[in-house]
N, C-alpha and C positions, 0 to 999 in steps of 0.2 A: 585395762587400757594404762597404756605408759602416760604418764603428765609429770610434765615439767615442775622440777622444786619450784619453779618462778607462778604455777599456777593460781592462786590468789581468788577464791570465788568467793562470791558478794550475794547477799538476797536484801540491801540497803532499799530497796524500792519499796520494801512491806514496812520498813517505816513508817511511810504514809498512811498506811490503815486503810480503812473501806473508802470508795466515792473516788476513787483515781484510776482504778481499772477494772476489767471483767476478767475471768479466765477463759479461756479457750484451748480449742481442739485444731493441730495441724492438719488441712485436706491430707488425703492417702492417696500419695500420685502412684499412679501406673509404673513410673520408672523412676530411677535416681542415677542419673550418669553426674559424676562430677566432668565441669567444664573449667571449673577455674576454683583453685585454694591459693587463696594469698598465705602463702607459708611466712614472710617479713612479718605480715600481722598478727597472724597467729602466735610467732615467738612471743611479741610484744605482751600477751596474755598466759604463755605457758602452754598452746596448745598444738604447738607445731609437729609433737611426737605423735598425734595422732596417724593413725593409718588410714589408707585411703575406706576402707572396711566401717571404721569408725567416725571419720570423715562424714559418711553418708548417714550412719545413724543417727548423728547428734543433728546434720545439718539438712540432711534433705528427708529423716523421716523424725526428727525432732525428739529423740530420745533427751529428758534431761541430762545435762551435764552435773558431775558430783560435785555436793553441796554450796548450789545455786539455786535458783527460784524453783518451786517443787513445778510450777505449770506455768504455760505461757498465760503473758497478759496485754490484753489491748486493751492500749491507753486510753483516754476520756480527753477530749478538746474540741473547744471550737475552734472559728476562725474567721478573720478578712477572707475574702476570696477575690480579688480584682475590684477590695473596696466594698463590695457586700458582705455584710456579717452572716456567716452560716453557723447555725446551733444543732446543725443536724450531721456532725461529721464526728471524726475520731479516726481510729487505727481499723481502716477499712479491708486491707489485707495483708498486712502485719499484723506482727506483736514485740513485744518484749519477751525476749527468749531465756537469757542470761545474764548476770552482772559480776565482772571481777576485777581485779586491779590489774593496773599495766605495770610496764619495767619503769613508768615514770612513775610510781604510787596514785596513779588518778584513777579514779570509778570507771568503769567502762560497764556499755553494755552490746549485748549483741540483740540487733535486732531484725526481723525479716520484711520483707518485699515480695509478695504471691504465695503466700502461705496458706490461702485458702479465706473463706469468708469470717466474718466476726457480727456482733452485733450491731456495726455501725459500717457493713459493706451497702447498705440501700439495696439499688438495683444492681450492683460491681458481681462480680463471678470471683471477685479475692485473688485471682490469677496475674502473675507477670508474664510479657512475652522474653522469649530467650533473648530477642534484640534488644528490648528494654534494658535487661540484665548486662548486655555486654558493652551497650552504651555506656552503663553506669561504670562498668569498669573503667574504659577511658578518660571518662570526665574525672574520675576519682584519682586517677595513677595520674595523668598529666597535670592534676591541681597539685598534688601531692609534690609533684616533682619541680612545681613553680615556687612551692613553698606557702602554697596557702593552708588555712588552716581546716582541712575536709575530713569528711567520714570517709572510711577506710571500706573500701567492698570486699567484703572477707568470703566470701563462697558462693559461687553461681552452680546449681546443681539443675541439669534439664532434667523434665517432671514428664515428657510423653504423650503430655495431653497437647491438642486441636484447638487453637484458641482464635475468636471471630473478633479481630478491631475495627474500625471504620477508619485508623488512619495508616494503616497499613496493609499490604495483601496479605488476605486471608485465604484458609486457615492458616495460622503462623504456628511457630515451636513456642513450649513453654518454657519456665523454670523457677525456679525457688532463690533469692536472692537473701545472704545474711548479710549486715553491714555492723563495721563497729564502730561505733560513737562514743564521745566524752558526753555520756546521755541523750536523753529523746525529747527531754521536757519543751516544747513550744509555748511561745506569747501564748500561742492559742489555750495552753494546758491553763495559764491563770486566765484566757479570758472566758472562760467555761464557768469558773466559781464565780468570776465578781458575777457572771450572766444569774446567776443564781442566788447572789447575794450572798454568797458564804463564805462568811471574811474568817472563820475559823479554821478551813480548810485552804483558803489562802495565807493565811498566817503560818499554816503548816508547810506548807510549799514552799513559801517565803524561806523559813527557818533549816526545810531540809536543803534547798538550792546555796542558801550561803556556806552549808557545811560541807555538804560532797561535791560541790562546782565551784566553789569560788574561796576555798581555802579560808574560811572567816567563823569567829565563832559568834553563833547569834546574841547580841546583848543588845541591851536599852529596852524603850520600849519598841511595839509593834509598829509604829512609823518608823520610827529608827533604822528598825531593820527592813523593814520595807525598801526607805529610800536609798541604804546603803548599797540592797539589791538591786536596784534599779540602777543607779551610777556603774556599778560594777557591768550588770548586763551592758548601760548603753556606749560604756569604752569596747565592748567585746565587739558588737556587733555594728560601729563606726572602723575598728579596724578589717573588722571583714568586709565592709563595703571597700576599703581604701584595697584589699589583697583582691578583691575581684577587677576592681578595675586596672589592677597595674599587670594582673595575668591577662589582662582581656578576653573575662570569661562571660557572657550573660546569661544568668541561671536558668532563665525565662517564665520561672513563676513566685516571687518573691513574697507569698502571703505570710498571714501572723503564723498559721499553723506550720508552715514549710522553717519557722526562723527559729532556732535553737539557744536556748538562753547561753549556751558554750560558747557562743560565736562561730562555733564549726558551721562549714555550708552542706547541706544534707537535702534529702527528697527533691533531686533533680526534676526538675522540666524538661521540655524541649530544649536543652540547652543549646549555646552557640558558641566556639571560639570566634575572635574577631577576624575576618580579613583583612580588613587595613581598617585603619584610625575613622571611627564611623559614629559618633555620640548618638546618631539616630536609629543603630542598628537594634532590630530585635531579635527574637529566639524563636518567639512561639507565634504559629499563624492567626491563634484566634486573640493574641494582645495588638488589637485592631486601632485601639489608641496610643499605643506605645508606651504603657504607663510604665511597664519593665523592659523599654529600651537600654542601651548598656548604659549612658550618660545619666540615667533617671536614679539608676539603681541606690548611689548612696541616699538619695532624696527619698526612694521606696523606704528604704533600712531604717530611716530616720523618723518615717510614718511612722512603720513598724513597732519602733520603739515607743512613741508616744503613747501609743494601743495598750501597750505593757502599763504604761503611766496609767492610763484611762482604767484598766482593771484592778489597779490598788489604789482608785480614788475613794473606797471606804475605808481604808484603812490610814490614806495619808491627806492633807489639806494639799488642796488643788495650788497651792503657791509654791509649795515644797515639792512638789512635783515636778514641777519645771525648773527649780532650780536642778534637780536633779538632772535633769536632762540637757541642761544648757550647756554644757560643755561638749556634747556630740561634735558640731562641726568643727571643733577647735581641736579635737583627736580626728576626728576625718583628716584634715589637713596634715595634720602634722604625720601621720602613719601613710598616707598615699605620697608624701613627698621623701618618707623613706621608703617603702617600698619600689618608687622609680627608680632611687638612686641604686637600688640592692637589684634591679633587673639591669640597671646601666652597668653594674660592676664597680662603682665607683666611688668615692667617699673625699670631701671636701680638704684641699690642704691647709684651708685656715679657715675663715671667718668669709663664705662662699656664700653669696647669694641663691643659692640651691632652686628660689623659684624661677630665676629667671632661666636657668639650663632647661630648666622643666618645661617652661612655655614654650621657647623654643622648638623641643624637641617636641612637643604636641600639636604644637602649628604647621611645622613642619610636615610632620605625618599624614594630618586632616589634609591638608595644601595640596599635597602632591600624591596621596591616595595610597600612601605606603604600604607596603606589609607588615602588620605588627610583628610580629613574630622575628621575620626580615630583620629590621631595625635593632631593636634588642640584642641579636645576635651577632651583627656587624659589629655595634661600637660595644661590647661586653667589653671592660677595661679601660673604656674612652680612650685616652689618646692613645695607650699601648696598643689598642688595635687598627691605629688609623692605617695601617699598609694593608692588612686583612681586610679592612671594609672597604678600602679603594681599589681593591681589587676582586670586589663583591659584582655580581648579576648586576645589580643597582647601584654601581657606583656612579653610572653619568650624572644619576639624579641629585648626588649629594653636594655637587657643584652648583646647584643652581642658588639664586638670588634669595627664596624663599628660605634657604637654610640659615641665612642670617649669621649671628654669631657664635654660633656651635662649638665651630673648631676654638677661636679664642677663648670662649670659657670652659673648654674642655682642659685648659693647661691650666686652670684653677683647680683640677682633681685630679686625684691618684687611684689605680684602680685598687679597691678593698679583696679583691680573693685572685689574685693575678696567678697563683697557681693551676686555677680555671681554665687559662689561657692555653698551658700546656697536655691538656688534655685530650684524646681521641675525640669529643664530642668538638670543643672549642677549633681543631686541626681538621674536621670535616668541612663538607661542602656547603651547609645549609643551618637551618633550626630544625627541629623537629615541631611541626605544624598537626593542629588534631582539627582539619576545617571539615564543615558537614561533606563535602566528594570526599573526602578521605573516611570521614567515618563509612560512607555507604559503601565504598570500593572494599573495605577489610570486613564488614557485613556480609557482600556478596559472597566469596567462596564458604563461609560457612553456612551459609543459606543454598548454595547450588549442590557445594563438591561435599560439606561438611569437612571443609580443609580449614581448618587453625590456625596455621601455621603464619600466614601474613600476619595473624592477630598478635598473637603470642611475640613476632617478630618486632614489630609495634611497641609492645609493652616493653621487651627489652629495651630500645630505643630510647623511651620513654626515662626509664629507670636509669642509663645512662648518662643522658642529659641532668636527672637530678642530682645524682653522685657528683657531677662538677660544677654544679650550682652550690652542693652543699660543702666543697672541701673547705 
């Protein structure tokens, strides 16, 4: 096996001891056909040199990688699902496969989805549809390009089984996915141990997360350490909320078992990107009350972090927990201002009332039902893009009264990334989008003719956009 010198395997999860996960075995799939290998992500952890045969051996057959975990582990957790507490969940169709350090020095996990049944599968078959895997690739690639802290879809291998599902035409093709994450510890992981009043394991989990995911040396009393951890998670999740909103992304199921304590977006539900600015837009057909509608996502994340505080109540005093959570609204507002200005590609020339510009932008897009990505594409760079924006297909709508003081306010800003305007992406005709109709159109050739070329062409264009935005 050809492993890069940068490959640094870890088995850090074992420091936690028993009570956090259960050893499991992967399903024995009838076929293993590589459909997607993310060599960009693989390079970050020293695994890009694997041959296709080795790739299948490790990420389709799950032969353990050298130097890391000796066996797959299905993690234990609980969670609030649509605000209803469920103590009967855990890794039901996935497991922690390996750990390693990335090129930024972070502890990373390779976790699976669709790898077979576990003690937490309940009545599920432990499998993943190929379409579900393809959709997750699209979501993570688009979010990464837009600068969102997201998991990386590492591998998709088709597995040759026919699955029956109620929400898509059946039988349908199957796959096993591997994702790369900065940890798989969820808010629900803490809730499980709180449910059993297991303060010893709660304290151990706090110290583990402080050390390996927060870059902090655990010091002081158990309460001091827990409060420090809670405030750090609240900050990361508040920023996550701002990133989702700026990206125009609706996760679909922001349950506590889907919230990573590192602030990474992962474990996607029936996600959607906004067609137009609509705070009431929902992604999941089963979200009948709009609990996780686009505009309610920051509140949902705030509520979830409060549940983490509740899980730490046996360690910390209530008033101290409230103090640790008190900065969430301010952090979110600071972050959404920063993220929206970054999406516009501008920065203030001096003491500029940022909120006034962003208020006008949001009000205009909402009132005019304006395409979300089109606006940020047209006006990326602010005034420097005026000529380009006013020649765009929707330019006639920019002259309307509802546009307010936008032009005058733009004069107090300057481009924050002027080189991007000369890239092929911004010299092109329009933005990359990933609306539901596009997703279905990309899936159709795969389902009907096993034609992956439109899908891969789309991934390349999304990465081109991401490269332009990161110059």
